[in-house]
C-alpha positions, 0 to 999 in steps of 0.5 A: 328258175333252175328248179322250174326248168328241171320240173318242166323237163319231165312234162310234155313239151306243150305243158312246158311251153304253156308254163313258161308263157305264164311265167313270162306273161307272154300270150300263147301262140296257137300255132306253136301250141298246136304243133307242140301238142302233136310233138313226141319228144321221147326220140329225136324230133324236128320242129317245123314252125315255118311261117310260109303257110296259109291257114285260118288263124295262122300267126307268125312267130315274133321275138317273144315267141322265140323267147318262150321257145328257146327256154322251153327247148333247152329242156329237151335234148332230143330236139335236132331240127328247128325250122323258123323260116318266114316269120317275124324274128329280129335281132332280139329273137336271134339273141334268144336262139344264140343262147339255145345254141350255146347251151352245153347239152344242145343236140340241135343239128339244123336251124332254118331262119330264112327270110326273117328280119335278122340284121347285123347285130343278130348275125353277130350273136348267131355267129358268136354262139357257133364259135363254141358250138359242136352240134349244129350242122346246117344254118340257113339265113337266106333273106336276112339283111345281115350286110357287110359286117354280118358276112364278116362275122360269119367268115370269122366264125368259119375260122374257128367252127369245124362242125358246120357243114351247110351255110346259106347266106343268099340274099343277105346283102353281103358286100364285097368285103364279106365275100372276100372274107368268106372266101379267105375263111374257106381256104382253111375250113375243112368241114363246110360242104355247102355254101350259098352266097347268091345275090350279094351286093357287089358294086364293082366291074372288076369281079374281085370276088370271083378272083378270090373264090378262084383262089380258094377252090384249089385249096378247099378240100370239103366244099361239095356244093356252091351257089353263086346265083344273081351275082352279075357274073360275066364271061370275064368272071367266069374265066377267073372262076374256071381257073380255080374250078380246073384245080378243084377235085371236090365240088359236085354242084355249081349254081350259076343261075341268073347271071350274065354268062354268055357263049364265052363263059360257057366255053370256059366252063366247057373246058373245066368239064373236059378236065375230068371235073367232079361236077355232077350238077350245073345250073345255068338257067337265066343266062345267055349262052345261046347256040354256041354256048350250048354246043360247047357244053354238049361237046364237053359232056360227050368227052370221056371222063365227064360225070355231069348228070344234071344240067339246066339251061332254061331261058338261055336264048338257045335255038334249034342247033344248040338244043339239038346238040344237047339232045345229041349229047344226051344220046351219046353221054352215059352220065347225063340223065337230067336236062331242063330246056324250057324258055328257049326256042323250041322249034319242031326239030327240037320237039321231035328230038326230045319226043324221041328221047322220051319215047325211047326211054333215054329221058323220063318225064321226071328227068326233064321239064318238057312233055311232047304232044301233037296237033295236026301232025306237028310235034310241040313241047309243053312245060312240065313243072320239074326243076333242077334240084335245089341241093345236092347236099342235105343235112337231114337229121332223121337220115343221120340219126337212126331211130329219129322221128319224121319231122313234125309238121 
């Protein structure tokens, strides 16, 4: 078998794939073969085999496909990115990928497994493989139901691994113990720059996780981006979290979308912004800060030292006074460049204010989600499908490696 691998390494990757399929008696996946046939392996490459596409004859990857791929890709050290999101990969497939990550000469820097069928055992294997891995920078596992123990496995990994920079565990059914374990690990981890733990299953009104994350933020020296969407975060939790944010000098992107933050929570956040916070991007969409909350934020944005550049307050039950205060903040703050307001009460004074901002060039159509139009002398706003960017931090293999090819589609 070692001889077979040596021979295959000199072959085009599509031929290697077909040979291993034949050797393992596994049917060729036409989608995989098609992508491999147009992949160049002489330079660094990213292989995109994501399953969220609509095309005739498309066949999502299964565990047997991953078995063949993992054996094939071990022979090509120029592989730096692998996207297997939205397929039918289970714990068995995760075991094969763990072996790929454990390969001594792997150069894989990004692995995307979002929305597959990986559960607790698969998470254990992947986390274990990363304890000795020194190449992977980005792991995306959102949408896999790894549960409490899976979260604890990754918390343990973060105590050892000092290479990983991005970890996505959103919608993974993390529970309180997993969240506490992750926050504890992040007190000592010095390399992770982006973490997503959105939509954890937290059945407690005490919001203990917010207390633990608040204690982590002052001592963590690496996090740039933190995603806490769909956490059931209330004003009380926001108060606790703000205590840590005031003492953090690194975090630039804070995602609080789809929570239960109201005017009081916005007040706590505004106090963070007034304290020379490094926050540049805040997502408060789908909360309920209303007019007072918008006014608190507007006042903070106008303070000297605020570096906030992008803000989303979509669907927050904000009406005229709150939205006009935000329009005024945009006028008076040199830092703020992007604002998203759709889903609030867009009455005519608000429409006129945003029309003025767009007409004067203070705001461009690419920097907001509304566009003015007039009917019978009245100004209205239509929705533009522009949204706050989902990430500030990217582990783009091609940008980090001069001479890399574009990602293979």
